[in-house]
N, CA, C and O atoms as a GROMACS GRO file, in nm:
protein
  508
    1UNK      N    1   0.351  -0.529  -3.393
    1UNK     CA    2   0.265  -0.470  -3.308
    1UNK      C    3   0.137  -0.516  -3.248
    1UNK      O    4   0.028  -0.491  -3.299
    2UNK      N    5   0.156  -0.607  -3.098
    2UNK     CA    6   0.030  -0.669  -3.070
    2UNK      C    7  -0.044  -0.576  -2.999
    2UNK      O    8   0.013  -0.489  -2.933
    3UNK      N    9  -0.232  -0.590  -3.009
    3UNK     CA   10  -0.307  -0.492  -2.950
    3UNK      C   11  -0.310  -0.514  -2.808
    3UNK      O   12  -0.306  -0.623  -2.752
    4UNK      N   13  -0.320  -0.384  -2.747
    4UNK     CA   14  -0.319  -0.408  -2.592
    4UNK      C   15  -0.377  -0.491  -2.537
    4UNK      O   16  -0.309  -0.552  -2.455
    5UNK      N   17  -0.480  -0.522  -2.548
    5UNK     CA   18  -0.558  -0.650  -2.481
    5UNK      C   19  -0.532  -0.772  -2.492
    5UNK      O   20  -0.559  -0.859  -2.409
    6UNK      N   21  -0.463  -0.790  -2.624
    6UNK     CA   22  -0.344  -0.888  -2.622
    6UNK      C   23  -0.268  -0.938  -2.598
    6UNK      O   24  -0.234  -1.056  -2.602
    7UNK      N   25  -0.221  -0.830  -2.564
    7UNK     CA   26  -0.090  -0.848  -2.476
    7UNK      C   27  -0.132  -0.875  -2.338
    7UNK      O   28  -0.070  -0.961  -2.275
    8UNK      N   29  -0.253  -0.797  -2.270
    8UNK     CA   30  -0.284  -0.836  -2.129
    8UNK      C   31  -0.304  -0.991  -2.107
    8UNK      O   32  -0.267  -1.064  -2.015
    9UNK      N   33  -0.367  -1.012  -2.208
    9UNK     CA   34  -0.444  -1.131  -2.217
    9UNK      C   35  -0.293  -1.278  -2.224
    9UNK      O   36  -0.286  -1.383  -2.160
   10UNK      N   37  -0.221  -1.235  -2.301
   10UNK     CA   38  -0.118  -1.338  -2.326
   10UNK      C   39  -0.019  -1.300  -2.168
   10UNK      O   40   0.003  -1.409  -2.116
   11UNK      N   41   0.021  -1.228  -2.113
   11UNK     CA   42   0.061  -1.203  -2.006
   11UNK      C   43   0.022  -1.313  -1.880
   11UNK      O   44   0.089  -1.385  -1.806
   12UNK      N   45  -0.145  -1.281  -1.903
   12UNK     CA   46  -0.217  -1.343  -1.779
   12UNK      C   47  -0.167  -1.499  -1.778
   12UNK      O   48  -0.145  -1.557  -1.672
   13UNK      N   49  -0.153  -1.559  -1.899
   13UNK     CA   50  -0.134  -1.711  -1.949
   13UNK      C   51   0.026  -1.755  -1.958
   13UNK      O   52   0.075  -1.857  -2.007
   14UNK      N   53   0.089  -1.647  -1.897
   14UNK     CA   54   0.242  -1.715  -1.856
   14UNK      C   55   0.284  -1.709  -1.685
   14UNK      O   56   0.272  -1.607  -1.618
   15UNK      N   57   0.320  -1.805  -1.648
   15UNK     CA   58   0.359  -1.811  -1.489
   15UNK      C   59   0.455  -1.720  -1.456
   15UNK      O   60   0.566  -1.711  -1.509
   16UNK      N   61   0.412  -1.653  -1.366
   16UNK     CA   62   0.489  -1.557  -1.304
   16UNK      C   63   0.493  -1.421  -1.407
   16UNK      O   64   0.536  -1.316  -1.360
   17UNK      N   65   0.455  -1.427  -1.523
   17UNK     CA   66   0.431  -1.307  -1.594
   17UNK      C   67   0.322  -1.206  -1.539
   17UNK      O   68   0.217  -1.228  -1.478
   18UNK      N   69   0.384  -1.083  -1.582
   18UNK     CA   70   0.216  -0.978  -1.540
   18UNK      C   71   0.274  -0.869  -1.648
   18UNK      O   72   0.385  -0.832  -1.686
   19UNK      N   73   0.164  -0.843  -1.671
   19UNK     CA   74   0.136  -0.704  -1.790
   19UNK      C   75   0.165  -0.600  -1.739
   19UNK      O   76   0.092  -0.565  -1.646
   20UNK      N   77   0.296  -0.499  -1.783
   20UNK     CA   78   0.335  -0.400  -1.754
   20UNK      C   79   0.335  -0.296  -1.890
   20UNK      O   80   0.410  -0.326  -1.983
   21UNK      N   81   0.268  -0.196  -1.899
   21UNK     CA   82   0.257  -0.094  -1.970
   21UNK      C   83   0.353  -0.017  -1.963
   21UNK      O   84   0.394   0.020  -1.853
   22UNK      N   85   0.425   0.038  -2.112
   22UNK     CA   86   0.537   0.142  -2.065
   22UNK      C   87   0.508   0.275  -2.143
   22UNK      O   88   0.442   0.289  -2.246
   23UNK      N   89   0.568   0.359  -2.075
   23UNK     CA   90   0.516   0.492  -2.192
   23UNK      C   91   0.651   0.487  -2.285
   23UNK      O   92   0.759   0.454  -2.237
   24UNK      N   93   0.635   0.524  -2.428
   24UNK     CA   94   0.752   0.541  -2.496
   24UNK      C   95   0.697   0.608  -2.599
   24UNK      O   96   0.574   0.608  -2.612
   25UNK      N   97   0.784   0.679  -2.693
   25UNK     CA   98   0.745   0.751  -2.834
   25UNK      C   99   0.742   0.619  -2.944
   25UNK      O  100   0.658   0.602  -3.033
   26UNK      N  101   0.809   0.569  -2.925
   26UNK     CA  102   0.832   0.447  -3.018
   26UNK      C  103   0.764   0.323  -2.997
   26UNK      O  104   0.740   0.284  -2.882
   27UNK      N  105   0.726   0.248  -3.110
   27UNK     CA  106   0.661   0.108  -3.083
   27UNK      C  107   0.787   0.002  -3.009
   27UNK      O  108   0.766  -0.095  -2.936
   28UNK      N  109   0.902   0.050  -3.048
   28UNK     CA  110   1.027  -0.048  -2.998
   28UNK      C  111   1.098   0.044  -2.880
   28UNK      O  112   1.169   0.143  -2.903
   29UNK      N  113   1.068  -0.006  -2.752
   29UNK     CA  114   1.144   0.050  -2.624
   29UNK      C  115   1.301   0.110  -2.691
   29UNK      O  116   1.361   0.051  -2.781
   30UNK      N  117   1.341   0.216  -2.634
   30UNK     CA  118   1.458   0.260  -2.693
   30UNK      C  119   1.542   0.288  -2.550
   30UNK      O  120   1.492   0.297  -2.438
   31UNK      N  121   1.716   0.303  -2.594
   31UNK     CA  122   1.775   0.301  -2.443
   31UNK      C  123   1.774   0.461  -2.388
   31UNK      O  124   1.835   0.499  -2.287
   32UNK      N  125   1.709   0.528  -2.457
   32UNK     CA  126   1.712   0.662  -2.403
   32UNK      C  127   1.555   0.706  -2.372
   32UNK      O  128   1.529   0.827  -2.366
   33UNK      N  129   1.475   0.630  -2.357
   33UNK     CA  130   1.328   0.643  -2.334
   33UNK      C  131   1.327   0.620  -2.207
   33UNK      O  132   1.398   0.527  -2.169
   34UNK      N  133   1.262   0.685  -2.122
   34UNK     CA  134   1.224   0.697  -1.959
   34UNK      C  135   1.200   0.586  -1.914
   34UNK      O  136   1.231   0.564  -1.796
   35UNK      N  137   1.142   0.487  -1.989
   35UNK     CA  138   1.090   0.376  -1.915
   35UNK      C  139   1.209   0.258  -1.950
   35UNK      O  140   1.193   0.143  -1.909
   36UNK      N  141   1.298   0.288  -2.010
   36UNK     CA  142   1.392   0.150  -2.020
   36UNK      C  143   1.479   0.110  -1.890
   36UNK      O  144   1.546   0.006  -1.891
   37UNK      N  145   1.475   0.191  -1.785
   37UNK     CA  146   1.528   0.132  -1.702
   37UNK      C  147   1.415   0.045  -1.582
   37UNK      O  148   1.448  -0.033  -1.493
   38UNK      N  149   1.289   0.088  -1.619
   38UNK     CA  150   1.181  -0.020  -1.569
   38UNK      C  151   1.193  -0.133  -1.643
   38UNK      O  152   1.224  -0.236  -1.582
   39UNK      N  153   1.172  -0.137  -1.774
   39UNK     CA  154   1.167  -0.257  -1.890
   39UNK      C  155   1.283  -0.351  -1.831
   39UNK      O  156   1.252  -0.468  -1.810
   40UNK      N  157   1.425  -0.308  -1.801
   40UNK     CA  158   1.535  -0.400  -1.752
   40UNK      C  159   1.512  -0.466  -1.664
   40UNK      O  160   1.519  -0.589  -1.674
   41UNK      N  161   1.471  -0.393  -1.535
   41UNK     CA  162   1.451  -0.424  -1.398
   41UNK      C  163   1.349  -0.533  -1.396
   41UNK      O  164   1.363  -0.623  -1.314
   42UNK      N  165   1.243  -0.534  -1.483
   42UNK     CA  166   1.132  -0.639  -1.476
   42UNK      C  167   1.182  -0.727  -1.587
   42UNK      O  168   1.146  -0.839  -1.550
   43UNK      N  169   1.247  -0.743  -1.706
   43UNK     CA  170   1.316  -0.838  -1.794
   43UNK      C  171   1.384  -0.921  -1.661
   43UNK      O  172   1.330  -1.020  -1.612
   44UNK      N  173   1.514  -0.865  -1.610
   44UNK     CA  174   1.565  -0.938  -1.537
   44UNK      C  175   1.497  -1.042  -1.423
   44UNK      O  176   1.504  -1.163  -1.401
   45UNK      N  177   1.435  -0.942  -1.369
   45UNK     CA  178   1.328  -1.017  -1.269
   45UNK      C  179   1.258  -1.136  -1.309
   45UNK      O  180   1.253  -1.240  -1.244
   46UNK      N  181   1.195  -1.109  -1.441
   46UNK     CA  182   1.114  -1.235  -1.519
   46UNK      C  183   1.188  -1.347  -1.595
   46UNK      O  184   1.138  -1.448  -1.644
   47UNK      N  185   1.354  -1.297  -1.594
   47UNK     CA  186   1.414  -1.417  -1.652
   47UNK      C  187   1.463  -1.494  -1.549
   47UNK      O  188   1.477  -1.615  -1.567
   48UNK      N  189   1.494  -1.438  -1.433
   48UNK     CA  190   1.581  -1.513  -1.337
   48UNK      C  191   1.530  -1.631  -1.321
   48UNK      O  192   1.414  -1.664  -1.346
   49UNK      N  193   1.642  -1.718  -1.267
   49UNK     CA  194   1.614  -1.862  -1.288
   49UNK      C  195   1.503  -1.915  -1.166
   49UNK      O  196   1.448  -2.024  -1.177
   50UNK      N  197   1.476  -1.825  -1.048
   50UNK     CA  198   1.400  -1.864  -0.996
   50UNK      C  199   1.296  -1.748  -0.991
   50UNK      O  200   1.333  -1.635  -1.026
   51UNK      N  201   1.187  -1.766  -0.955
   51UNK     CA  202   1.086  -1.621  -0.943
   51UNK      C  203   1.160  -1.517  -0.829
   51UNK      O  204   1.162  -1.530  -0.706
   52UNK      N  205   1.216  -1.417  -0.906
   52UNK     CA  206   1.255  -1.324  -0.782
   52UNK      C  207   1.222  -1.157  -0.829
   52UNK      O  208   1.168  -1.119  -0.933
   53UNK      N  209   1.268  -1.084  -0.726
   53UNK     CA  210   1.287  -0.929  -0.781
   53UNK      C  211   1.413  -0.925  -0.779
   53UNK      O  212   1.498  -1.012  -0.762
   54UNK      N  213   1.420  -0.753  -0.807
   54UNK     CA  214   1.556  -0.716  -0.824
   54UNK      C  215   1.611  -0.763  -0.656
   54UNK      O  216   1.543  -0.770  -0.553
   55UNK      N  217   1.756  -0.791  -0.676
   55UNK     CA  218   1.801  -0.823  -0.555
   55UNK      C  219   1.811  -0.994  -0.478
   55UNK      O  220   1.834  -1.076  -0.567
   56UNK      N  221   1.802  -1.044  -0.370
   56UNK     CA  222   1.798  -1.179  -0.331
   56UNK      C  223   1.657  -1.197  -0.278
   56UNK      O  224   1.639  -1.141  -0.170
   57UNK      N  225   1.574  -1.249  -0.318
   57UNK     CA  226   1.448  -1.280  -0.230
   57UNK      C  227   1.496  -1.361  -0.098
   57UNK      O  228   1.409  -1.394  -0.017
   58UNK      N  229   1.611  -1.391  -0.076
   58UNK     CA  230   1.621  -1.469   0.064
   58UNK      C  231   1.639  -1.350   0.150
   58UNK      O  232   1.662  -1.371   0.269
   59UNK      N  233   1.632  -1.236   0.111
   59UNK     CA  234   1.630  -1.118   0.199
   59UNK      C  235   1.479  -1.113   0.258
   59UNK      O  236   1.395  -1.144   0.174
   60UNK      N  237   1.436  -1.085   0.365
   60UNK     CA  238   1.320  -1.092   0.395
   60UNK      C  239   1.238  -1.002   0.386
   60UNK      O  240   1.117  -1.022   0.377
   61UNK      N  241   1.316  -0.845   0.388
   61UNK     CA  242   1.220  -0.756   0.343
   61UNK      C  243   1.216  -0.726   0.222
   61UNK      O  244   1.123  -0.651   0.190
   62UNK      N  245   1.299  -0.766   0.128
   62UNK     CA  246   1.243  -0.749  -0.023
   62UNK      C  247   1.069  -0.798  -0.044
   62UNK      O  248   0.985  -0.731  -0.103
   63UNK      N  249   1.048  -0.916   0.012
   63UNK     CA  250   0.900  -0.948  -0.017
   63UNK      C  251   0.837  -0.854   0.053
   63UNK      O  252   0.718  -0.855   0.023
   64UNK      N  253   0.857  -0.789   0.119
   64UNK     CA  254   0.751  -0.662   0.161
   64UNK      C  255   0.716  -0.572   0.106
   64UNK      O  256   0.620  -0.508   0.150
   65UNK      N  257   0.782  -0.533  -0.014
   65UNK     CA  258   0.778  -0.416  -0.087
   65UNK      C  259   0.662  -0.453  -0.225
   65UNK      O  260   0.662  -0.559  -0.289
   66UNK      N  261   0.593  -0.367  -0.241
   66UNK     CA  262   0.505  -0.405  -0.373
   66UNK      C  263   0.600  -0.363  -0.483
   66UNK      O  264   0.703  -0.294  -0.474
   67UNK      N  265   0.539  -0.424  -0.596
   67UNK     CA  266   0.628  -0.422  -0.749
   67UNK      C  267   0.636  -0.300  -0.763
   67UNK      O  268   0.748  -0.291  -0.813
   68UNK      N  269   0.585  -0.162  -0.753
   68UNK     CA  270   0.574  -0.059  -0.778
   68UNK      C  271   0.720   0.008  -0.656
   68UNK      O  272   0.828   0.050  -0.698
   69UNK      N  273   0.697   0.003  -0.564
   69UNK     CA  274   0.811   0.005  -0.436
   69UNK      C  275   0.963  -0.034  -0.495
   69UNK      O  276   1.067   0.033  -0.494
   70UNK      N  277   0.935  -0.177  -0.550
   70UNK     CA  278   1.073  -0.258  -0.604
   70UNK      C  279   1.107  -0.159  -0.726
   70UNK      O  280   1.230  -0.151  -0.731
   71UNK      N  281   1.055  -0.092  -0.813
   71UNK     CA  282   1.099  -0.031  -0.921
   71UNK      C  283   1.125   0.101  -0.868
   71UNK      O  284   1.211   0.154  -0.939
   72UNK      N  285   1.084   0.188  -0.761
   72UNK     CA  286   1.102   0.320  -0.713
   72UNK      C  287   1.241   0.256  -0.632
   72UNK      O  288   1.342   0.324  -0.646
   73UNK      N  289   1.250   0.169  -0.575
   73UNK     CA  290   1.362   0.150  -0.474
   73UNK      C  291   1.499   0.116  -0.603
   73UNK      O  292   1.611   0.165  -0.595
   74UNK      N  293   1.453   0.024  -0.714
   74UNK     CA  294   1.571   0.057  -0.799
   74UNK      C  295   1.642   0.170  -0.837
   74UNK      O  296   1.764   0.186  -0.831
   75UNK      N  297   1.545   0.258  -0.881
   75UNK     CA  298   1.569   0.390  -0.945
   75UNK      C  299   1.628   0.474  -0.844
   75UNK      O  300   1.711   0.556  -0.885
   76UNK      N  301   1.596   0.470  -0.693
   76UNK     CA  302   1.670   0.548  -0.594
   76UNK      C  303   1.822   0.511  -0.597
   76UNK      O  304   1.920   0.584  -0.593
   77UNK      N  305   1.810   0.351  -0.606
   77UNK     CA  306   1.962   0.312  -0.558
   77UNK      C  307   2.055   0.338  -0.677
   77UNK      O  308   2.177   0.323  -0.666
   78UNK      N  309   1.991   0.381  -0.796
   78UNK     CA  310   2.074   0.420  -0.904
   78UNK      C  311   2.129   0.566  -0.907
   78UNK      O  312   2.202   0.618  -0.991
   79UNK      N  313   2.068   0.625  -0.775
   79UNK     CA  314   2.088   0.766  -0.746
   79UNK      C  315   2.018   0.839  -0.806
   79UNK      O  316   2.073   0.941  -0.847
   80UNK      N  317   1.881   0.824  -0.835
   80UNK     CA  318   1.813   0.941  -0.937
   80UNK      C  319   1.743   0.995  -0.857
   80UNK      O  320   1.689   0.931  -0.767
   81UNK      N  321   1.731   1.094  -0.868
   81UNK     CA  322   1.648   1.221  -0.782
   81UNK      C  323   1.481   1.158  -0.778
   81UNK      O  324   1.444   1.060  -0.844
   82UNK      N  325   1.397   1.235  -0.688
   82UNK     CA  326   1.257   1.179  -0.684
   82UNK      C  327   1.215   1.251  -0.821
   82UNK      O  328   1.142   1.182  -0.892
   83UNK      N  329   1.246   1.373  -0.868
   83UNK     CA  330   1.231   1.436  -0.997
   83UNK      C  331   1.192   1.327  -1.132
   83UNK      O  332   1.099   1.297  -1.206
   84UNK      N  333   1.368   1.286  -1.096
   84UNK     CA  334   1.388   1.190  -1.203
   84UNK      C  335   1.317   1.055  -1.221
   84UNK      O  336   1.308   0.995  -1.328
   85UNK      N  337   1.269   1.015  -1.107
   85UNK     CA  338   1.212   0.908  -1.104
   85UNK      C  339   1.048   0.945  -1.133
   85UNK      O  340   0.968   0.866  -1.184
   86UNK      N  341   1.023   1.049  -1.098
   86UNK     CA  342   0.865   1.094  -1.125
   86UNK      C  343   0.833   1.096  -1.301
   86UNK      O  344   0.729   1.068  -1.362
   87UNK      N  345   0.971   1.144  -1.352
   87UNK     CA  346   0.970   1.161  -1.484
   87UNK      C  347   0.976   1.032  -1.572
   87UNK      O  348   0.906   1.022  -1.674
   88UNK      N  349   1.056   0.941  -1.532
   88UNK     CA  350   1.072   0.830  -1.557
   88UNK      C  351   0.971   0.696  -1.562
   88UNK      O  352   0.968   0.600  -1.638
   89UNK      N  353   0.888   0.737  -1.444
   89UNK     CA  354   0.768   0.658  -1.424
   89UNK      C  355   0.625   0.736  -1.456
   89UNK      O  356   0.517   0.684  -1.430
   90UNK      N  357   0.635   0.833  -1.501
   90UNK     CA  358   0.511   0.942  -1.533
   90UNK      C  359   0.432   0.952  -1.438
   90UNK      O  360   0.315   0.936  -1.473
   91UNK      N  361   0.452   0.977  -1.302
   91UNK     CA  362   0.402   0.972  -1.177
   91UNK      C  363   0.435   1.139  -1.140
   91UNK      O  364   0.504   1.210  -1.213
   92UNK      N  365   0.373   1.185  -1.017
   92UNK     CA  366   0.450   1.323  -0.931
   92UNK      C  367   0.548   1.282  -0.895
   92UNK      O  368   0.591   1.168  -0.907
   93UNK      N  369   0.607   1.397  -0.833
   93UNK     CA  370   0.741   1.396  -0.756
   93UNK      C  371   0.680   1.333  -0.629
   93UNK      O  372   0.718   1.222  -0.593
   94UNK      N  373   0.592   1.396  -0.563
   94UNK     CA  374   0.501   1.359  -0.436
   94UNK      C  375   0.490   1.240  -0.429
   94UNK      O  376   0.538   1.178  -0.334
   95UNK      N  377   0.419   1.177  -0.536
   95UNK     CA  378   0.391   1.040  -0.537
   95UNK      C  379   0.520   0.931  -0.516
   95UNK      O  380   0.513   0.818  -0.469
   96UNK      N  381   0.636   1.001  -0.564
   96UNK     CA  382   0.740   0.947  -0.560
   96UNK      C  383   0.814   0.931  -0.438
   96UNK      O  384   0.879   0.832  -0.405
   97UNK      N  385   0.796   1.037  -0.374
   97UNK     CA  386   0.839   1.137  -0.210
   97UNK      C  387   0.745   0.984  -0.105
   97UNK      O  388   0.799   0.918  -0.016
   98UNK      N  389   0.621   0.968  -0.147
   98UNK     CA  390   0.542   0.863  -0.055
   98UNK      C  391   0.576   0.734  -0.070
   98UNK      O  392   0.572   0.660   0.029
   99UNK      N  393   0.615   0.688  -0.187
   99UNK     CA  394   0.705   0.580  -0.203
   99UNK      C  395   0.817   0.555  -0.150
   99UNK      O  396   0.862   0.445  -0.117
  100UNK      N  397   0.865   0.660  -0.141
  100UNK     CA  398   1.035   0.626  -0.066
  100UNK      C  399   1.015   0.631   0.074
  100UNK      O  400   1.108   0.586   0.142
  101UNK      N  401   0.916   0.674   0.134
  101UNK     CA  402   0.861   0.708   0.273
  101UNK      C  403   0.823   0.574   0.310
  101UNK      O  404   0.871   0.501   0.396
  102UNK      N  405   0.728   0.556   0.228
  102UNK     CA  406   0.675   0.380   0.273
  102UNK      C  407   0.784   0.302   0.234
  102UNK      O  408   0.813   0.242   0.338
  103UNK      N  409   0.848   0.274   0.163
  103UNK     CA  410   0.968   0.176   0.167
  103UNK      C  411   1.056   0.178   0.275
  103UNK      O  412   1.092   0.075   0.332
  104UNK      N  413   1.099   0.309   0.311
  104UNK     CA  414   1.202   0.329   0.421
  104UNK      C  415   1.097   0.308   0.553
  104UNK      O  416   1.175   0.301   0.648
  105UNK      N  417   1.016   0.301   0.583
  105UNK     CA  418   0.926   0.274   0.677
  105UNK      C  419   0.949   0.121   0.671
  105UNK      O  420   1.013   0.068   0.763
  106UNK      N  421   0.899   0.043   0.564
  106UNK     CA  422   0.872  -0.109   0.550
  106UNK      C  423   0.991  -0.176   0.601
  106UNK      O  424   1.008  -0.282   0.661
  107UNK      N  425   1.096  -0.052   0.543
  107UNK     CA  426   1.278  -0.148   0.570
  107UNK      C  427   1.324  -0.111   0.693
  107UNK      O  428   1.427  -0.164   0.736
  108UNK      N  429   1.260  -0.020   0.762
  108UNK     CA  430   1.313   0.046   0.887
  108UNK      C  431   1.442   0.077   0.855
  108UNK      O  432   1.536   0.021   0.912
  109UNK      N  433   1.462   0.183   0.746
  109UNK     CA  434   1.566   0.247   0.707
  109UNK      C  435   1.539   0.413   0.708
  109UNK      O  436   1.448   0.469   0.647
  110UNK      N  437   1.618   0.463   0.773
  110UNK     CA  438   1.557   0.616   0.807
  110UNK      C  439   1.629   0.702   0.741
  110UNK      O  440   1.604   0.818   0.774
  111UNK      N  441   1.735   0.685   0.633
  111UNK     CA  442   1.761   0.784   0.541
  111UNK      C  443   1.777   0.734   0.405
  111UNK      O  444   1.796   0.620   0.362
  112UNK      N  445   1.761   0.870   0.337
  112UNK     CA  446   1.770   0.802   0.163
  112UNK      C  447   1.879   0.746   0.140
  112UNK      O  448   1.879   0.658   0.055
  113UNK      N  449   1.993   0.776   0.203
  113UNK     CA  450   2.171   0.761   0.161
  113UNK      C  451   2.156   0.621   0.195
  113UNK      O  452   2.187   0.531   0.117
  114UNK      N  453   2.095   0.596   0.342
  114UNK     CA  454   2.128   0.436   0.361
  114UNK      C  455   2.029   0.322   0.305
  114UNK      O  456   2.034   0.200   0.321
  115UNK      N  457   1.937   0.402   0.237
  115UNK     CA  458   1.824   0.329   0.116
  115UNK      C  459   1.929   0.270   0.042
  115UNK      O  460   1.972   0.155   0.032
  116UNK      N  461   1.959   0.384  -0.011
  116UNK     CA  462   2.043   0.330  -0.140
  116UNK      C  463   2.186   0.274  -0.139
  116UNK      O  464   2.250   0.250  -0.242
  117UNK      N  465   2.233   0.254  -0.003
  117UNK     CA  466   2.320   0.122   0.012
  117UNK      C  467   2.290  -0.001   0.055
  117UNK      O  468   2.363  -0.100   0.054
  118UNK      N  469   2.170   0.012   0.096
  118UNK     CA  470   2.087  -0.120   0.136
  118UNK      C  471   2.032  -0.198  -0.013
  118UNK      O  472   2.048  -0.308  -0.068
  119UNK      N  473   1.989  -0.122  -0.028
  119UNK     CA  474   1.929  -0.147  -0.200
  119UNK      C  475   2.034  -0.182  -0.314
  119UNK      O  476   2.001  -0.263  -0.400
  120UNK      N  477   2.163  -0.121  -0.316
  120UNK     CA  478   2.267  -0.131  -0.367
  120UNK      C  479   2.321  -0.307  -0.319
  120UNK      O  480   2.337  -0.400  -0.399
  121UNK      N  481   2.338  -0.312  -0.187
  121UNK     CA  482   2.416  -0.420  -0.125
  121UNK      C  483   2.310  -0.558  -0.174
  121UNK      O  484   2.356  -0.672  -0.176
  122UNK      N  485   2.189  -0.532  -0.204
  122UNK     CA  486   2.064  -0.660  -0.229
  122UNK      C  487   2.042  -0.631  -0.374
  122UNK      O  488   1.922  -0.634  -0.399
  123UNK      N  489   2.109  -0.606  -0.471
  123UNK     CA  490   2.104  -0.604  -0.621
  123UNK      C  491   2.052  -0.515  -0.691
  123UNK      O  492   2.054  -0.516  -0.814
  124UNK      N  493   1.982  -0.395  -0.596
  124UNK     CA  494   1.877  -0.284  -0.683
  124UNK      C  495   2.017  -0.176  -0.738
  124UNK      O  496   2.132  -0.178  -0.694
  125UNK      N  497   1.970  -0.102  -0.827
  125UNK     CA  498   2.024   0.011  -0.876
  125UNK      C  499   2.118  -0.064  -0.998
  125UNK      O  500   2.220  -0.003  -1.029
  126UNK      N  501   2.094  -0.166  -1.054
  126UNK     CA  502   2.177  -0.227  -1.164
  126UNK      C  503   2.136  -0.172  -1.303
  126UNK      O  504   2.016  -0.182  -1.328
  127UNK      N  505   2.200  -0.128  -1.378
  127UNK     CA  506   2.125  -0.050  -1.495
  127UNK      C  507   2.119  -0.142  -1.624
  127UNK      O  508   2.065  -0.100  -1.727
   0.00000   0.00000   0.00000
Protein backbone atom coordinates (compact mmCIF):
# COMPACT_ATOMS: atom_id res chain seq x y z
CA UNK A 1 0.00 0.00 0.00
CA UNK A 2 1.40 3.38 -1.04
CA UNK A 3 0.58 6.54 0.94
CA UNK A 4 -1.74 8.88 -0.99
CA UNK A 5 0.75 11.74 -1.37
CA UNK A 6 3.53 9.39 -2.44
CA UNK A 7 1.26 8.05 -5.20
CA UNK A 8 0.53 11.61 -6.34
CA UNK A 9 4.27 12.37 -6.36
CA UNK A 10 5.06 9.23 -8.36
CA UNK A 11 2.41 10.04 -10.98
CA UNK A 12 3.82 13.56 -11.40
CA UNK A 13 7.17 12.05 -12.40
CA UNK A 14 5.83 9.76 -15.14
CA UNK A 15 5.34 11.21 -18.64
CA UNK A 16 1.67 11.25 -19.69
CA UNK A 17 0.60 9.98 -16.24
CA UNK A 18 -1.89 11.58 -13.92
CA UNK A 19 -2.95 10.70 -10.42
CA UNK A 20 -6.52 9.43 -10.30
CA UNK A 21 -7.96 8.54 -6.88
CA UNK A 22 -10.58 5.80 -7.18
CA UNK A 23 -13.23 4.94 -4.65
CA UNK A 24 -13.51 1.36 -3.50
CA UNK A 25 -14.04 -0.77 -0.44
CA UNK A 26 -10.79 -2.72 -0.86
CA UNK A 27 -7.11 -1.87 -1.20
CA UNK A 28 -7.12 -3.75 -4.50
CA UNK A 29 -9.78 -2.75 -7.02
CA UNK A 30 -12.25 -5.54 -7.84
CA UNK A 31 -14.31 -6.14 -11.00
CA UNK A 32 -17.52 -5.42 -9.12
CA UNK A 33 -16.30 -2.06 -7.75
CA UNK A 34 -18.04 0.97 -9.26
CA UNK A 35 -14.65 2.50 -10.13
CA UNK A 36 -13.56 -0.51 -12.21
CA UNK A 37 -14.72 0.94 -15.61
CA UNK A 38 -12.93 4.20 -14.87
CA UNK A 39 -9.74 2.30 -13.96
CA UNK A 40 -9.86 0.17 -17.13
CA UNK A 41 -10.42 3.20 -19.36
CA UNK A 42 -7.58 5.13 -17.77
CA UNK A 43 -5.24 2.14 -17.87
CA UNK A 44 -5.94 1.62 -21.58
CA UNK A 45 -5.31 5.31 -22.23
CA UNK A 46 -2.01 5.23 -20.34
CA UNK A 47 -0.76 2.01 -21.94
CA UNK A 48 -1.67 3.01 -25.49
CA UNK A 49 1.26 3.08 -27.91
CA UNK A 50 0.77 6.80 -28.42
CA UNK A 51 -0.68 9.08 -25.74
CA UNK A 52 -4.39 9.02 -26.50
CA UNK A 53 -7.79 9.05 -24.94
CA UNK A 54 -10.38 6.31 -25.46
CA UNK A 55 -11.08 6.29 -29.16
CA UNK A 56 -8.97 7.66 -31.95
CA UNK A 57 -7.00 10.84 -31.15
CA UNK A 58 -7.03 11.65 -34.87
CA UNK A 59 -10.74 12.45 -34.52
CA UNK A 60 -10.67 16.20 -33.83
CA UNK A 61 -13.56 16.39 -31.37
CA UNK A 62 -12.01 14.01 -28.86
CA UNK A 63 -9.38 16.60 -27.98
CA UNK A 64 -12.14 19.07 -27.12
CA UNK A 65 -13.32 16.95 -24.19
CA UNK A 66 -11.95 17.16 -20.66
CA UNK A 67 -10.69 13.97 -19.05
CA UNK A 68 -13.88 13.79 -16.91
CA UNK A 69 -16.04 14.23 -20.01
CA UNK A 70 -14.17 11.37 -21.71
CA UNK A 71 -14.85 9.15 -18.69
CA UNK A 72 -18.55 10.12 -18.75
CA UNK A 73 -18.72 9.56 -22.52
CA UNK A 74 -17.19 6.11 -22.08
CA UNK A 75 -19.87 5.18 -19.55
CA UNK A 76 -22.66 6.69 -21.69
CA UNK A 77 -21.37 4.66 -24.66
CA UNK A 78 -21.64 1.55 -22.47
CA UNK A 79 -25.34 2.33 -22.16
CA UNK A 80 -25.28 3.38 -18.51
CA UNK A 81 -27.96 5.77 -17.24
CA UNK A 82 -27.15 9.07 -15.55
CA UNK A 83 -27.98 7.47 -12.19
CA UNK A 84 -25.62 4.55 -12.85
CA UNK A 85 -22.84 6.87 -13.96
CA UNK A 86 -23.39 9.10 -10.93
CA UNK A 87 -23.08 6.09 -8.65
CA UNK A 88 -19.96 4.81 -10.43
CA UNK A 89 -18.21 8.20 -10.25
CA UNK A 90 -19.58 9.23 -6.85
CA UNK A 91 -21.11 12.42 -8.21
CA UNK A 92 -24.68 13.74 -8.44
CA UNK A 93 -26.93 12.64 -11.30
CA UNK A 94 -27.45 16.33 -12.09
CA UNK A 95 -23.68 16.68 -12.54
CA UNK A 96 -23.72 13.74 -14.96
CA UNK A 97 -26.58 15.39 -16.87
CA UNK A 98 -24.53 18.60 -17.08
CA UNK A 99 -21.49 16.66 -18.35
CA UNK A 100 -23.60 14.89 -21.00
CA UNK A 101 -25.11 18.23 -22.10
CA UNK A 102 -21.64 19.78 -22.33
CA UNK A 103 -20.34 16.80 -24.32
CA UNK A 104 -23.26 16.98 -26.74
CA UNK A 105 -22.72 20.72 -27.12
CA UNK A 106 -18.99 20.42 -27.78
CA UNK A 107 -19.48 17.60 -30.27
CA UNK A 108 -22.59 19.10 -31.88
CA UNK A 109 -24.57 15.93 -31.24
CA UNK A 110 -28.27 16.54 -30.53
CA UNK A 111 -29.36 13.33 -28.75
CA UNK A 112 -28.02 10.83 -26.23
CA UNK A 113 -28.68 7.99 -28.70
CA UNK A 114 -26.52 9.69 -31.33
CA UNK A 115 -23.87 10.34 -28.68
CA UNK A 116 -23.78 6.61 -27.89
CA UNK A 117 -23.42 5.73 -31.57
CA UNK A 118 -20.69 8.32 -32.21
CA UNK A 119 -18.88 7.35 -29.02
CA UNK A 120 -18.86 3.67 -29.94
CA UNK A 121 -17.71 4.43 -33.47
CA UNK A 122 -14.69 6.20 -31.98
CA UNK A 123 -13.74 3.49 -29.49
CA UNK A 124 -15.63 4.57 -26.39
CA UNK A 125 -17.77 2.14 -24.44
CA UNK A 126 -15.34 -0.78 -24.37
CA UNK A 127 -15.66 -2.65 -21.11
